N, C-alpha and C positions, 0 to 999 in steps of 0.2 A: 366508461372510460373520463369520469370524474376522480373515480375511486383512483386509478393509474397517476392520473395528474396529482393527485396531491401526495400519494405514496411518493413518488420522482421529487417533488419540491421538498417532501419529508426527507428522504434519504439522497439527496442531489452532492455530498460528500464521499458517501458511499458509494454512488454508484460513480464518479469521478475516482476513485480507488478499485473498483472492478474493473475499469476501462485499465488500466492502469497493467493492473494483473492478466486481464488478455493479452496484451504487449508481449509481457513478459511472456508468456507461455507460450502466445507464438516463435517467438526469441526462441524458448527450447526444442521447441518443435521443431527447430529452420533446425537443428544443430549445432544452437550457439548458446550454448547453457550459462556463458560465462554474462553474455551480455542480459541474457534473460535474468541470469540471480541478480542481477546490478539493477537491472530493472525493477525488481521486486523486492529488492530491501527498497530502493525509490520509494514506491507505491506503502511500505510499510513508513517510510518517513513521512510522505506525503499526509499518511493517516494521525499521524502522529499533527504533524502542523493543524488540520483542521480539527482536530479533537483538544487542540490547547487555545486555538481563536475564536470557537462556534461556542451559542453556550448550549447546553446537554439537549437543549430541544431541536438546535437543530440539525446535529449530526446524525440523527437518525440512530442505527447501527453500530457504529463504532464507540456510541458509549457504553460501558459496557462493566467499569467499575468506579472507582471515582476518576475528578478526571487526574488527580497526580499520576496517580496507580499504570491508568489508560496510558499518560503519555510518557512517562515514567518506561514502560514495558516496550511500547512502539517504537523511541527509541535505541532502547537495548537493543534490539533485535532489528532494526531497520539496522542502526549505525552495525552492528556484527556482520549482516550477511553483505552490505557492499563493502567495507573489511574485507572477505574473505573472497568476493567476485575480484578485488582489486589485487588482493595479494597470492593466490594462488596463480602459480605459474603456469601458462597455456599448455604448454608441450607439446607445442607446434597446432594446437585448436585454438580458437577465438570464445 
């Protein structure tokens, strides 16, 4: 049990991002793909904020490469996903 507690504490930012991703998947499965894409983009931007503001030892699995590369890549991908989700014409769907 202590191992799970240490894992959760070390990877709390990643777990928070994972919860938001699960919400995005629920939206997509409920046939709300634009909302799901938007929430997924927000999750990516949230990961960028965690990576930018927290030390590498605290972000756990969000630290892949250097801080600058990780934040730049997450902002670029998250921003693109949010922009696409907002800009696509719904054509009668959500």
